[in-house]
N, C-alpha and C positions, 0 to 999 in steps of 0.2 A: 648556930652560925658557922660558916666555913670561910676560910681565907682564900681568895682566888685573884687572878690578875684581871685587869680591865678587859683585855682581849677575851678572856674566858667568860666574863660576864656578858659580853656581847654575843658570843657564840651560844651560851646557854639560853639567852633571851630568844634568839632566832630559832634555835632548835625546839625549845618548849612550845613556841607559837606554831611552828610547822607541824609538830605532833598534834597539837590541839585543833588545827584548822588546815585541811588539805588544800585550801585555795591560796595559802601562803607559799611563796617560793622566793629564792634568792638568785640574782643574776649580777654579773659584773666581771671585770678583768681579773683573772687568776683566782676567783673565789672557789673553784672546784678542785681541779687536779693539784693545784699548788697550796690548797688549804687557806687561801687568802694572802694578799700581799703582806699583811701583818699577822697572819695566822689567826684571824678573828672568825674564820669559818672552818676551823680545824675539825676534821671528822664528819662534816656534814654531807659531803658527797657520798661517803661510804654508807651513811644511814638513809639518806633520802633519794639518792640516785641522780642521774644526769638530767632527768626531766624537771627536777625541782631545785637543783643547784647547778646553775648554768654558766659556763665560761663564755665570755663574749669577745668579739674582736675589739681592737682599740678604736671604738666608734661610739663615743658617749651620746652623740645626737641620735644615733640609730637605736641603741638599746634603751635609752630613756623613752623614746617614742614607742617602742614595742611594749615596754612595761606599762606605760600610761594607757595605751590602747587596750591592754589585757584587763585593766580594772573595769572596763566597760562591758566585759564578758564574765564578770564575777570573780576575778582573781584579786589577790592582795599581795603584790610584789614588793620585795625589798631590793633596791638597787644600790650596789656598793660602788662608790667612786674611789679610785686609788688615792685621790686627794680631791678636795672640793675645788682646787684650782682647775681641775679637769672638767668639773661640772659646767664651766663656762662654755664648753663646746656644745653642751646639751641644754643650756639655760633657756633657749627659746621654747623647748618642749616643756620645761618645768613651769615657766612663768606664763606662757601663752596658751598652754593646754592644761596641765595638771591643776594649776591654781584656779582655772576659770570654767572647767567642765561642769561643775555643779550649777553655777549661776547661768551659764550660757545654754544649758539644756533645760532650764526651768525646773531643776531638781530631779529630772528624769534619770540622770547618771550621777553617781558619786565617784570619788577617785581615791580609794584607800591604798595609798602607796607611801613607802618610806624611802627616801634618798639618804644614804648614810655614808660616812667616811671621814677622814681627818681634815681638820681646818687649821688655819693660821700657821705659824712658823714651827719648824721642827729641827732647828739647828742650821747648819750651813747648806741650805738647799737653794739659796739665791732668790731673786725677786719674784720669779714667776711661779714658785712653789711654796711661797711663804705668806699667803694672803688670807685674811679673815673676811668672809663674806656673810657673816651672820646678819648684819644690818641690811645688806642687799636683799636677802630673801625675806627678812622680817618686814621690809617695806612693801611687800606684795600681799594684798588681800587674798585670802584663800589658802595661804600657806601657814603652817605652824612650824616654829623653829625651836629645837631643843639642843642644849649644849651641856651635857653632864660633866662633872668634875671628879668622879670617883666610881669604883666598880658597883657599889650598891645602887647609886642613882642611875648609872648607865643601864643596868639590867631592868630595874623597875620602870624606868621611863621608856626604854625601847619596847618592852612588852605592851605598854599603853599606846605607843606610837603605831605599832603594827595593828592593833585592834581599832585604831581610830579610823573613821570613815572619810577623813580628809587627808590631803597630802601633807606629810611631815618631813621637814629637813632635819636630820639627826646628825649633829656634828661632833666629832671626836677629836683626838689628838694623837699623832704618832708618838709623842713623848709621854703619853699616859698608858699606852697599851701594856706596858710592863708593870704598872702600878698595882700594888696589892691592897685589898680591902676586904672587910667582912661582908658577907652576903648570906641571907637566910637560906636554910636548906629547902624550905617549902616554897609554895606559890606566893608571889606578891607582885603588886603593881604600884606605880607612883603616878598620880594624876598629872596630866599636862597643865601648865599654867599656874602651878603652885610653887612659890619660892620656899627656901628653907632657911631658918635662922640657925646658922652653923655655930655661932659663938655669941653669947650675950655680953652686952657692954652698956656703959652709961654715958660715955663722953662723945663718941663719934660713931656714925654708921659708915661702914664700908660695904658697897655693893659691887659684886663681881660675878663671874661665871666662867666655866671652862678651866683649862689648865692654869691660867694666869692667876686664879684665886689663891694658888699656893703662895704667891708673893704677899698676899694680904695676910695670910696666916703667919708668915715669917715676921712681917712688920708688927702685927698685933702682939706677938711674943716679946719682941724687943721693946715696944712701947709700954707693955705691962710692967716691965722692970723700972720704967720711969714714972709709974703711977697713972698712966693714961689707959683708960678702958675702952676697947674697940668692940663694937657690935658688927658682926659679919653676916651678910645675907648673900646666899648663893641663889641666883635667879633660877637656875636649872632650865627654865623655859624662857626664851627671849620673846616669843610671840605665841600665845597671849602672855602679856607681861603682868606679873602679880603686883599691881599698883598698890593694893591695900598693904601688903607686907612692907613695901618701901616706905610708904607714908606713915604707917604706925611707928616704924623704927625712928624715922627722922623726927617725928613729934616727941619722941622720948629723949633722943640724944641731942637734938637741935643742930646737928652738924652732919655734912654728907661729903664723902669722897667716893667717886666711882672709878673702878679700875677695869679697863677693857683692853684687850689686845686687838686694836683696830686703828686705822687712820683717824685723825682727829675730827675731820669734817663730816657732819651728818651721820653720826653713828648711834648705837644703842645708848651710850652714856649721855649723848645730847638729848635724846628723848626723855631719859630719866631726869635730867636737869630741868627740862621744861616742865615735866610733871610736878616736881617738887616746888618749883617757884610759883606755879599756878595754883597748887592746891595746899601747900604747906608753907607759904612764904613767911607768914607771921611767926612760925615756929623756929625759923632759922636764926642762929646767932652769928653766922659767918656765910660768905658766899660759897656755893657748891664748887668743889674742885673735881675735874675729871682728868684721869691719867690715861694717856693713849700712847701708841707708838709714835715715832717721829713721822712727820708728814712727807715721807719719801718712800720709794720702793725699798724693800728689805735688802740690806747690803749682804754680800757674801763674806767679807772680811770678818773674822771672829771679834776683832776689837770694835769695829763699827756696829756689828750686830748686837753686841752687849749694850752699846749706847742707844741703839734704836729701840730695843725692847724695854717695856716698863719692868721695874724690879722693886723689891721690898724697900730699898732706900728711897725710891721715888714716893712710895706710899707713906713712909715715915715723915718725909719732908712735907707732904700734902696734909697729913693729919696735924702736924705741929703748926702748919700755917692756919688751918681752920680753928685751931685751939689758941691762936695768937701767942705761940711760944717759940 
């Protein structure tokens, strides 16, 4: 094993897949000459050249369409968005073309493409740069949605996403690019649609994904001091959802808290809540609690932003509530 940063894990995954398959290429704003806005493509232009690491204009609708069209001629593009907030400019191409090409062509064309970049809040970047759209994309048949929380998962999942024959939304975090973690020296992949039990426990299940799961770890450490044992599941892939992992854990602990950095209405945690009440209701000893951001655009003020975002204190309160303590 070696210890590398999250951004290095992303760069390694892309580089390894580009060496493996000449049809894979990277395009996006500042991915080439600047080595990526977050240095997640550092050194790739030097190795692969300007035909496979392509700087684009600030025109997400345009380069998303170019990349999607190129899948129909045998290519496997990776499209980097500087932030998924900017993907809204190209969302018509993603939802009306990438997600539907296979079905609308009667299976004649597949669309092996990865759209990747940071999601959700990253500090004081204000309302239009601090949005989580995992549930928006996960609501679309034809798309797969991946949200890793550490370098090991990021590399293994991204390699699988690049090899997948369907479009994959791969969502990272600006606040995780500097995170360090152990990654194997050799080749490995992680299958899409498989959650991971990050921490075993007996009293309550906490389900989360992405950078916000760190707050669940903090809460579990504090609660352990009080004799409360938390089981933590990292979804890793939002769509397809690992229903089995969630249900098996809830049937063991009989309580569920879902932590998600998204607005409260109609999100991933809402779907999980429905899943558990419909398929594991008789195992529940307390109502499911979901923890989300406040139901407002993200504030710029640091004081308000701290209140807006879920944190480990919110998780502790929720766990104690389902424990009736």
